C-alpha positions in Angstrom: -5.3 9.6 3.8 -3.5 6.8 1.9 -1.7 6.3 -1.4 -1.5 3.0 -3.1 0.9 2.1 -5.8 1.6 -1.1 -7.6 5.4 -1.0 -8.0 6.0 -3.7 -10.6 4.8 -6.9 -11.9 6.2 -8.7 -15.0 4.5 -12.0 -15.6 7.0 -12.9 -18.4 9.9 -12.7 -16.0 8.0 -14.5 -13.3 8.5 -11.7 -10.8 5.8 -11.1 -8.3 4.0 -7.9 -7.5 5.0 -5.6 -4.6 2.5 -3.1 -3.4 3.6 0.0 -1.4 1.0 1.9 0.6 1.9 5.3 1.9 -0.4 6.6 4.6 -0.5 9.0 7.6 0.5 7.4 10.9 -2.2 6.2 13.2 -3.7 3.1 11.6 -4.0 0.1 13.9 -2.2 -3.2 13.2 -5.6 -4.8 12.7 -6.5 -2.3 10.0 -3.2 -3.0 8.2 -3.8 -6.8 8.5 -7.2 -6.3 6.8 -5.8 -4.1 4.0 -2.9 -6.5 3.4 -5.3 -9.5 3.2 -7.8 -7.8 0.9 -5.1 -6.5 -1.5 -3.5 -10.0 -1.6 -6.8 -11.6 -2.4 -7.5 -9.2 -5.2 -4.1 -9.7 -6.8 -4.5 -13.5 -6.4 -8.0 -13.5 -7.9 -7.5 -11.0 -10.7 -3.8 -11.5 -11.8 -3.5 -15.2 -10.9 -0.5 -14.5 -8.7 0.3 -17.0 -5.9 -0.5 -15.4 -2.5 2.9 -16.3 -1.2 4.6 -14.2 -3.9 2.7 -11.0 -3.2 4.5 -8.5 -0.9 3.0 -5.4 0.7 4.8 -2.6 2.6 3.2 0.2 4.6 5.1 3.5 4.7 3.8 5.7 7.5 4.5 9.4 7.5 3.9 12.1 10.0 1.4 14.9 9.2 4.3 17.2 9.3 6.0 15.3 6.5 3.1 15.0 4.0 1.6 17.7 1.9 -1.3 17.8 -0.5 -2.0 20.8 -2.8 1.0 22.6 -1.3 -0.3 22.4 2.2 1.1 20.2 5.0 -1.4 17.9 6.4 -0.5 19.2 9.9 -1.8 22.6 8.7 -5.2 21.2 7.6 -8.1 20.8 10.0 
């Protein structure tokens, strides 16, 4: 379970994109490396953004702190 949101990018003001990814705890550092690399590549290729200017943050939440459809993930099987 993960949520991806592009926070902001304004090419006229020369600001760079920041991507925040919210996901349930438990992904390995290697998985996060791969995700960060692929998202950076896509933004670089499609938006023409310098890779150095792209930032990505991972926000990990416990199953007890994330609900979908009104049901905590901890309560889902």
